[in-house]
C-alpha positions in Angstrom: 40.1 -7.0 12.3 36.8 -6.7 12.0 34.5 -9.5 13.8 31.0 -9.5 14.9 32.0 -10.7 18.3 29.7 -7.9 19.7 27.3 -6.3 22.4 24.7 -4.3 21.7 23.5 -1.2 24.5 19.5 1.0 23.3 17.1 2.5 24.3 14.2 2.4 21.6 15.9 5.5 20.0 20.0 4.6 19.2 21.6 1.8 19.4 25.2 1.4 20.3 27.6 -2.3 19.3 30.5 -2.5 21.8 33.5 -4.8 20.9 35.1 -7.2 23.5 37.7 -4.8 24.1 35.4 -1.8 25.0 34.9 -0.1 22.2 31.9 1.5 20.7 32.6 0.4 17.1 29.0 1.7 15.6 26.8 4.4 16.7 23.8 6.4 14.6 22.8 10.2 16.1 19.9 10.5 16.3 18.2 7.7 15.9 18.6 3.8 14.2 19.3 4.7 10.8 20.8 8.0 11.1 24.5 9.1 10.8 26.1 6.9 11.9 29.1 9.2 14.1 31.0 6.2 14.9 31.7 3.9 11.9 34.9 2.3 12.6 33.1 -1.6 12.3 33.2 -0.1 8.5 36.2 1.4 8.3 35.7 4.6 9.6 38.0 7.1 11.7 34.8 7.4 13.7 34.9 5.4 17.0 35.2 6.1 20.9 37.9 3.5 22.3 38.9 3.6 26.2 42.8 1.7 25.7 44.3 0.5 28.6 48.5 0.4 27.9 49.4 -3.3 28.1 46.6 -4.7 27.8 46.4 -8.4 27.8 43.2 -10.0 28.4 39.6 -8.8 28.1 36.5 -10.2 29.4 32.6 -9.5 28.9 29.6 -9.2 29.9 26.0 -7.8 30.5 24.1 -7.8 33.7 21.9 -10.1 34.2 18.7 -9.5 32.2 19.5 -6.1 31.2 20.9 -4.3 28.0 23.7 -2.9 30.3 27.1 -4.0 29.0 30.1 -4.9 31.3 33.9 -4.9 29.9 36.6 -5.9 32.4 40.2 -4.5 30.6 43.5 -6.0 32.2 47.3 -5.2 31.5 50.3 -7.3 32.1 51.0 -5.3 35.1 47.8 -6.7 36.7 46.2 -3.1 36.6 42.7 -3.5 35.5 39.8 -1.4 34.5 35.8 -1.8 33.7 33.5 -0.3 31.5 29.8 -0.2 32.0 28.0 0.9 29.1 24.3 1.5 28.7 22.3 3.8 27.3 19.7 5.7 29.7 15.8 4.1 30.1 13.6 4.6 32.5 10.6 6.5 33.6 10.3 9.5 34.2 7.5 11.6 35.1 5.1 9.4 34.3 6.8 8.7 30.5 9.7 6.5 29.0 12.9 8.8 29.1 15.2 7.5 26.1 17.6 10.2 24.9 19.6 9.8 21.8 22.7 9.8 24.6 24.8 6.8 25.7 26.5 5.8 29.5 30.4 5.3 29.4 31.3 4.2 33.0 35.5 3.6 34.0 36.3 2.1 36.8 39.8 1.5 38.4 39.5 -2.2 39.9 43.3 -2.4 40.5 46.9 -1.6 40.1 47.2 2.1 38.6 45.9 1.9 35.3 46.9 3.9 32.1 44.2 4.5 30.1 43.6 6.7 26.9 40.1 7.9 26.0 40.8 8.2 21.6 37.3 9.8 20.5 36.8 10.5 16.7 33.1 11.5 14.6 32.8 11.6 12.1 29.2 12.3 9.7 28.3 12.0 5.5 29.1 8.5 5.9 33.0 9.0 6.6 33.3 11.9 4.4 33.5 14.2 6.5 35.3 14.3 10.6 33.6 16.2 12.6 35.0 19.6 14.3 34.4 19.4 18.1 34.9 22.3 20.4 36.0 21.9 23.9 34.1 23.4 27.8 35.0 22.9 31.1 33.9 20.0 31.3 32.1 18.7 27.9 33.3 18.7 24.5 30.6 19.5 21.7 31.1 17.3 18.1 30.0 20.1 16.0 26.8 18.6 12.7 23.9 20.0 11.8 22.3 16.9 11.4 24.8 14.6 13.4 26.2 16.9 16.1 25.9 16.2 20.4 27.7 16.7 23.2 30.0 14.3 25.5 30.3 15.3 29.1 32.8 13.9 31.4 34.3 14.2 34.7 38.4 12.6 33.3 40.6 15.6 32.4 39.4 16.9 29.1 43.1 18.5 27.5 44.1 14.5 28.2 40.5 13.8 25.9 40.9 15.2 23.1 44.8 14.8 23.1 44.5 11.2 23.1 47.2 11.2 26.2 47.5 8.8 28.4 46.7 9.2 32.0 46.5 7.4 35.4 42.9 6.8 36.3 43.7 6.9 39.5 39.5 7.6 40.1 36.1 6.6 38.7 35.5 8.4 35.2 32.2 9.0 33.5 31.3 9.4 29.7 27.3 10.9 29.0 27.0 11.1 25.4 23.8 12.8 24.0 22.8 16.7 23.1 23.9 19.7 23.2 22.4 20.3 26.6 24.1 20.5 30.3 22.7 17.5 32.8 20.8 18.7 36.0 23.7 17.6 37.8 27.6 16.4 38.4 28.3 13.7 36.0 29.1 11.4 37.9 26.1 11.4 39.7 24.2 11.5 36.6 25.8 8.7 35.4 25.1 6.7 38.3 21.9 6.8 38.7 21.4 6.8 35.2 22.6 3.3 35.4 20.7 2.1 38.7 16.9 2.9 37.5 18.3 1.7 33.8 19.0 -1.8 35.0 16.1 -1.7 37.3 13.3 -0.9 34.0 15.2 -3.4 32.4 15.1 -6.7 35.3 11.7 -5.2 35.5 11.5 -5.8 31.4 12.3 -8.9 31.7 10.6 -9.9 35.4 7.8 -10.3 33.5 8.5 -11.9 30.0 6.9 -15.6 29.7 9.9 -17.9 29.0 9.5 -21.6 28.5 12.0 -23.4 31.7 14.9 -24.6 29.4 16.3 -22.4 27.9 16.0 -19.3 29.4 18.9 -17.2 29.5 19.2 -17.4 26.0 15.4 -16.9 25.5 15.5 -13.6 27.8 18.7 -12.3 26.0 16.7 -12.8 22.5 13.4 -11.1 24.1 15.6 -7.6 25.5 17.0 -7.6 21.9 14.4 -7.9 20.0 13.4 -5.0 21.9 16.4 -2.9 21.3 15.2 -3.5 17.2 12.0 -1.5 18.8 12.3 2.4 17.2 9.3 3.2 19.9 8.3 6.7 18.7 6.5 5.3 16.0 7.0 1.5 16.6 8.9 0.4 13.1 11.3 -2.6 14.3 14.4 -2.5 12.3 15.8 -6.2 10.6 19.1 -4.9 12.1 20.8 -2.1 13.3 23.5 -1.9 11.4 23.9 -1.7 6.8 26.5 -3.1 4.7 27.6 -6.5 7.2 28.2 -8.7 3.9 26.5 -12.1 3.2 30.0 -13.6 2.7 33.6 -12.3 2.4 33.4 -10.3 -0.8 29.6 -11.3 -1.7 28.9 -7.4 -2.4 25.8 -9.0 -0.4 25.7 -5.4 1.5 22.9 -4.4 2.6 21.1 -1.8 4.6 18.7 -3.3 7.4 18.1 -0.4 9.3 14.9 -0.1 8.5 10.9 -1.5 9.0 10.6 -4.8 7.2 6.7 -5.6 7.9 7.9 -9.2 7.2 9.8 -9.3 9.5 8.7 -6.8 12.4 5.8 -9.5 11.8 8.3 -12.0 13.4 9.8 -10.2 16.2 6.1 -9.0 17.5 5.2 -12.4 17.3 8.0 -13.4 19.5 7.3 -11.3 21.4 4.1 -11.9 21.2 5.0 -15.3 22.7 6.7 -13.5 26.0 3.3 -11.6 26.9 5.6 -8.6 26.1 2.5 -7.5 24.2 3.3 -3.3 24.9 5.5 -4.1 21.8 2.3 -5.0 19.3 0.9 -1.4 20.7 3.5 0.5 19.2 3.8 -1.4 16.2 0.1 -2.0 15.5 0.5 2.2 15.3 2.9 1.7 12.5 0.6 -0.3 10.6 -2.7 1.8 11.5 -0.8 4.7 9.9 0.3 2.1 7.4 -2.3 1.0 5.7 -4.2 5.1 6.2 -1.0 6.0 3.7 -1.8 3.8 1.2 -5.5 3.3 1.1 -5.9 -0.5 0.1 -3.2 0.0 -2.8 0.5 -0.7 -3.0 1.9 -1.5 0.6 5.6 -1.9 0.4 7.8 -4.0 1.6 9.5 -1.6 3.7 9.6 1.5 4.7 11.4 3.8 7.0 11.7 3.6 10.7 9.4 7.2 10.6 7.2 5.5 7.3 9.7 7.3 5.5 8.6 5.4 1.7 11.5 6.9 -0.4 15.0 4.8 0.6 17.2 5.3 -2.5 19.7 3.1 -2.5 23.3 4.9 -2.0 27.0 4.0 -2.1 29.6 5.9 0.9 32.3 5.8 -1.1 34.7 7.0 1.6 34.0 4.2 3.9 35.7 0.4 3.6 33.2 -1.7 4.7 33.5 -4.4 7.3 36.8 -5.8 6.7 37.2 -4.1 3.6 34.4 -5.7 1.7 32.4 -3.3 0.1 30.3 -1.8 -0.7 28.7 0.2 2.1 25.2 0.8 1.3 22.5 3.7 2.3 19.3 2.8 2.2 17.5 0.1 0.5 16.3 -1.2 -3.0 13.8 -3.1 -1.7 11.7 -0.4 -1.1 10.8 0.1 -4.8 10.2 -3.9 -5.3 6.6 -5.4 -5.8 6.2 -8.6 -3.3 3.4 -9.3 -2.0 4.0 -11.4 1.3 3.8 -7.7 2.9 0.6 -7.7 2.7 0.0 -10.9 4.8 2.3 -9.9 7.1 0.5 -7.0 8.0 -2.8 -8.7 8.9 -1.0 -11.7 10.9 1.0 -8.9 12.8 -2.2 -7.1 13.6 -4.4 -10.4 13.8 -3.9 -10.4 17.7 -4.9 -6.7 18.5 -8.5 -8.4 17.9 -8.2 -11.2 20.2 -6.7 -9.7 23.4 -7.9 -8.2 26.2 -4.6 -7.7 27.8 -3.7 -4.6 25.6 -4.4 -0.5 26.8 -6.0 0.3 23.2 -8.2 -3.0 21.1 -8.1 -2.7 17.4 -12.1 -2.9 16.5 -14.3 -2.3 13.3 -12.9 0.8 12.5 -9.8 -0.8 12.2 -10.9 -3.5 10.4 -12.6 -1.8 7.6 -9.4 -0.4 6.8 -7.3 -4.0 6.6 -10.1 -5.6 4.8 -8.5 -3.1 2.4 -5.0 -4.7 2.7 -7.2 -8.2 2.1 -8.2 -7.1 -1.0 -5.2 -6.6 -2.7 -3.5 -10.0 -1.3 -6.8 -11.1 -3.1 -5.8 -9.4 -6.0 -2.2 -10.2 -6.9 -2.1 -14.0 -4.6 -1.0 -15.5 -8.2 0.8 -12.7 -10.2 4.5 -12.7 -10.0 6.9 -10.6 -7.5 10.7 -10.2 -6.7 9.8 -12.6 -3.3 10.7 -13.0 0.3 14.2 -13.5 -1.3 14.1 -9.7 -2.8 15.4 -11.4 -6.4 16.3 -7.8 -8.2 16.8 -9.8 -11.6 13.4 -12.0 -11.7 9.9 -12.1 -10.8 7.8 -15.8 -10.4 4.5 -16.3 -8.7 6.3 -17.4 -5.5 5.5 -19.7 -3.3 5.7 -17.7 0.0 4.1 -14.6 -1.4 0.7 -16.9 -2.4 0.9 -18.4 1.2 0.3 -15.4 3.2 -1.5 -13.8 0.4 -3.9 -16.6 2.0 -2.8 -15.5 5.7 -4.4 -12.4 5.1 -7.8 -13.5 4.1 -7.5 -16.2 6.7 -7.0 -14.1 9.2 -10.0 -12.0 7.9 -12.6 -14.5 8.3 -11.2 -15.1 12.3 -11.5 -11.1 13.2 -14.6 -11.0 11.1 -16.3 -14.2 13.6 -14.5 -12.1 16.5 -16.2 -9.2 16.0 -19.5 -10.7 15.1 -19.6 -10.4 11.5 -20.1 -13.9 10.1 -21.0 -12.1 6.5 -17.9 -10.9 6.3 -16.4 -13.7 7.9 -17.9 -16.0 5.0 -16.5 -13.7 2.8 -13.3 -13.7 3.3 -13.2 -17.9 4.5 -14.1 -17.5 0.3 -10.9 -16.1 -0.7 -8.6 -17.6 1.6 -10.4 -21.2 0.5 -9.5 -20.8 -3.2 -6.1 -19.5 -2.6 -5.4 -22.7 -0.6 -6.9 -24.6 -3.0 -4.7 -22.6 -6.2 -2.0 -22.8 -4.0 -2.0 -26.9 -3.0 -2.7 -27.5 -7.1 0.5 -25.0 -8.5 3.0 -25.0 -6.1 3.3 -28.7 -5.5 5.7 -29.9 -8.1 4.9 -34.2 -8.5 7.7 -35.2 -10.0 10.6 -33.4 -7.2 8.0 -34.9 -4.0 7.8 -31.1 -2.6 6.4 -27.7 -3.1 8.7 -25.1 -4.6 9.4 -22.0 -3.4 7.7 -20.7 -7.4 4.9 -22.2 -9.1 5.9 -24.2 -11.7 9.5 -24.3 -10.8 11.9 -26.6 -9.9 13.8 -26.0 -6.9 13.7 -26.0 -3.7 12.7 -22.7 -1.4 13.3 -22.9 2.7 10.1 -20.3 3.3 7.4 -23.0 2.2 8.5 -24.2 5.6 6.3 -21.4 7.1 3.5 -23.0 5.2 3.2 -25.7 9.2 3.6 -22.6 10.9 1.1 -20.6 10.3 -1.6 -22.7 9.4 -1.8 -23.4 5.7 -1.3 -26.8 5.9 -1.0 -29.5 8.6 2.1 -30.7 9.7 0.7 -34.1 9.2 0.0 -33.6 5.2 2.6 -36.0 3.8 3.3 -33.3 1.5 4.6 -31.2 3.9 6.3 -33.4 6.1 8.1 -35.4 2.1 9.1 -31.4 1.3 10.6 -31.2 4.5 12.2 -34.6 3.6 13.7 -32.2 0.1 14.8 -29.7 1.8 16.9 -31.8 4.6 18.8 -33.4 1.4 19.3 -30.4 -0.4 19.5 -27.3 1.2 20.6 -28.7 4.5 24.7 -29.1 5.6 24.7 -30.8 8.3 22.9 -28.4 11.6 22.5 -25.3 8.7 20.2 -25.1 6.3 20.2 -22.4 2.9 17.5 -20.2 1.6 17.6 -21.9 -1.4 20.3 -23.4 -4.2 20.5 -21.7 -7.0 22.1 -19.0 -8.6 20.8 -15.4 -8.3 21.7 -11.7 -8.8 25.0 -12.1 -7.0 26.0 -16.1 -8.0 25.4 -18.9 -5.5 24.8 -18.7 -2.2 27.6 -19.1 0.3 26.1 -18.9 4.1 23.5 -20.4 5.1 20.4 -18.0 6.3 20.1 -18.7 9.9 16.0 -17.8 10.2 16.0 -21.4 7.3 17.3 -22.8 9.5 15.1 -22.2 12.4 12.2 -22.5 10.4 13.1 -26.3 9.7 13.7 -26.7 13.5 10.1 -26.1 14.0 9.0 -28.0 11.0 10.5 -30.9 12.5 9.2 -30.6 15.3 5.9 -30.4 14.3 6.5 -33.9 12.0 8.0 -35.6 15.3 11.6 -35.4 14.5 11.9 -34.2 18.1 15.2 -34.8 19.2 16.9 -34.1 15.6 15.2 -30.3 16.2 17.2 -30.1 19.7 20.6 -30.9 18.1 19.8 -28.5 15.5 19.2 -26.2 17.8 21.5 -26.8 20.2 23.8 -26.7 17.5 22.7 -22.6 16.5 23.1 -21.9 20.2 26.8 -22.5 20.1 27.0 -20.8 17.0 26.2 -17.1 19.4 28.3 -14.8 20.4 29.6 -14.3 23.8 26.8 -12.2 24.8 24.6 -14.4 23.1 23.5 -12.3 19.8 22.9 -13.8 15.9 23.7 -12.6 13.3 22.4 -12.8 9.4 24.3 -16.1 8.0 26.8 -18.8 9.3 29.6 -20.2 7.7 29.0 -23.9 7.4 33.2 -24.9 7.1 34.0 -22.3 9.4 31.1 -21.9 11.9 32.1 -17.6 11.6 29.2 -15.1 11.2 28.4 -13.1 8.6 25.4 -10.3 7.5 24.3 -7.2 9.5 23.8 -7.8 13.1 22.4 -8.7 15.1 19.4 -10.1 12.4 15.8 -9.7 14.6 14.9 -12.9 12.3 17.6 -15.1 14.3 16.9 -13.9 17.3 13.3 -14.0 17.0 13.8 -18.4 16.0 15.8 -18.1 19.8 12.2 -17.4 21.2 10.4 -19.7 18.9 12.6 -23.0 19.0 12.6 -22.7 22.7 9.0 -22.6 22.9 8.5 -25.2 20.2 11.4 -28.0 22.5 11.4 -26.7 25.8 9.6 -29.0 28.4 6.8 -27.4 30.3 6.7 -25.2 33.3 4.7 -28.3 35.3 7.7 -30.9 33.9 10.2 -29.1 35.9 8.8 -27.7 39.3 
């Protein structure tokens, strides 16, 4: 049965998921949101499996501070193999080499291991079995949009037939475009591995990590980096589609797109670790977004190459994760009205106006374009929208949307000051103050003694916890403290926090939303409940996969992970919580 005990390999162009037995269960080509040629994660036939006969034990790890996975399989007779998986990524001739490619190296460790290579690819969302064509040392998988070649030094006949054979020497498989390699496949696979591992080690070495929870923070940072489509700077919310939020929920969404909200949180988390290169990629993506919209409506989500049309459809040929359909491609959220997006656009770009480390610092021209976004935020802050949780059947004036509209105006004022534009700073400060006073009046519910999820409503919503994080309100404000206490009472279950506890388009939520747990950890720390915040953080870390990853949701009863994987929101939370709760380096060394 499928589970989310998965590891991720990737390079900023493609990403694959490897299960604990070494099967590649998910790979989309030619990019993150492309055709899932390996789709067994969702019940399809597409997979790249290395099966050890008599297999009885598996261990898996990342090579330290890299995106290289090693899976060791042991058989009952004591024979064993190691599978090394990675996607090539390294500097070559002055540019980053990151092809739509993955590499698998299979090494015999003990005895005479008998293995079988099970290699099957599908396209058209599981509806079409790719035709294969054999070469001397390669196999072509034919498809107009997602075709690829696997070059190998393993016996091609055995691979084509799915026949067992004794692995008496190392075998390599290079999956990529239908092109010849520059050298023997084993030589290429080893060279690329060494250069890829060095590239990741070098990148990780530059991270400004807190002294506590370093391993968790570094793994979270690498995972976030793997979700950046570097050609355009777009950042996907997750690498999968349609992993349900809980069993039978039908809350199955395609997250392989760039939500401007999620991308802001990702960029901010990496900025806190001094990994500002992602900000530069993402700023290019935002420049194009703002240029296309020209001060008008901005969608909450776009394709990773700024595609506007993400029409939602169903893949009837794929049964779904553990048989829980439907499997969706595209996302209706692109058609939603979500006002918080204007704040997230400007929040995501703000540091670029202040940070002298950047190659291309933002300036007056960008500010002029972003002012159009601010005007839009001011125009809509007190009007109904679908909100951060993307309700499909109702609209309210959501508090989280309103405070993000405030953030748009507030940050524009700060940027104007930085650029030496006092008149514009005064203008935007006035807009921000007007919104702030309105939110404080309309979002506060005296009877509930809390800021509620929508103006004039009674239901609590964990997204209001972001008020303190973005600077809308002081954490010492009695109203914020009381809101945290109400959320403790009504949305918290043990060490986990739900988004809300009211029915939505699909009934009552059955799983806690891990990002909300992290927001609550941050709020607890800000109001002085440090030890409680640390206990919650340690509990979340204990729910990670063996490789240190998190999905979107947690079943509070079983502790099982649900929802799309890996969820950037959740990995961001690890970085932010560690930075908030860790000791300083001068306390340690």
